[in-house]
Steps between C-alpha positions, in 0.01 A plus 500: 500500500715810457813297577406242241446767234839660583675164472339430160594849375863450610521169314362655181754785513786254558400280208469793256843646590689168480542495115633857496748413775612194305554714193757706688682207657516259205853473361510571127579201283867479417608412151721200558595448139874548475643688210706288270866589470570665166700287258875539511606734220742391232852637569572819307837659430633691796537873440846570634629849570850521357546873563830419675644384165609711202218535248730369226527169687126427499353332192177309452380201304140409420359155567132426440421873490665563838823688557787355702823666608839418354805664658796562269851596610780543246842345529772712659869538427696370204366144498187433296432130539123483451180496705403345832127423512395494865173335603424526876288254697128478425262751657770766512585799283771570246697659786403281796731582794775251569759306307342535154475880526861509620615298199292712262668819620855374539566271205528794256865595572598145399381573145141375519191709433214383723133446422287460814183311409170505692440142621166317478261514793389228736127441561353640822483255786177307463239502777368148510151464649330178605123478501352374827342207318840394366673469837591135542462305816774504759790276412429487126781589262468866404842606368586454134855635540773322702530625856869583449434725200361856501136546404456607138447872442251439223251230423657212306273558202621861473870425536570385144311796359703748701831331417415533132412866545837564666687327219302688234580828676873427495498391135333829403741699719815337364389542139512880541845530655705475181349821362556693823853366548599550135745776594697256716641250256699203622431202721181438695505371856179414684501539880193384691399377845259283695177398329570728203814291443292182503259645245782606267669160522171345389462745210858446384455123508186538286687737264232764550760773550840549339804361679720760667877473468517439876228404750536587869238363739482581871309262730283364215178316584140437400229519763314208347658183646492300177648781293765563765615138494532519119712817517848339542468296181371797300792710624760232433385456139539867408800560276610855588750573781314497832598643837273355771529705821348346813485682832460314832198716584331449162143381457451145637385379157829621352709342776309175448629461143845663533696176536304329223557795266875467546528121484273475197705758311812293571325178397383651172848645448384858464840664442385857550308454826635629828330511838627716782375569852494861616349673802252757372367654819255780429682736737854420386624703204845342520332168418328666205836630379647149517207375294542780246873424465418133438241594237732744321788253486288209377311710244812654346690171491223272371352744249838568344435872538819587691 
């Protein structure tokens, strides 16, 4: 009887302690809800530290209540031919390292003041996400872009909007240069590169900005395939003297249209168009000097400012 009572007592104790034991061993519930990625912010003007430049060289213009840098260098020597407006590639600064900064600093002894303009920005690379319910079955067509073309950086519906914003930015920038460059009377040459060159060709063809006396484009292209294919005709129909510099290591989109740009200009009998091929290696200043010499000679000759 005693043994039976002991057994019953042991069972009761075990049952009463089981919940408390479970309370200590139960794993707390984990919140499995993932935090959503914050939306990609709209590009804002880059704050560049130009403390390595003379204070007199740094000016600013205001566009949509934001300030952007404009770098001004006066002409040097006896010649006073006019102003070289220098627009580097998109997403850079008014003094982006490389060929354009080299030209900005070294064209002044030839009689040209230089205005280094802040270029428009590119949108941040988009992070495309696919909902699990939208994943198609294996073997179904899933790519909207050709397999031999790079994936778009932005969604197609946002592309036109951003292109318009870039063009509007340049129109507002260019409209303020005459006042700042008023001290440097004479001819106006416009030197630009890469996608900035493509944007300016489009604006000139639409007559949204004033024609320069001479236009110099280096590896011009548009990232949008349709706009890039239209670029040669837009360029060939411009009436000012044009120097089209193409480097063998230029952007693939620029190389793709180089031959067409030249042949179309010949077909349309553009008398003031010239295309030249120059090596513009980023680590080769002698190549930059060759490019600068070509620019100086063409600008002085075709502008009539010699």
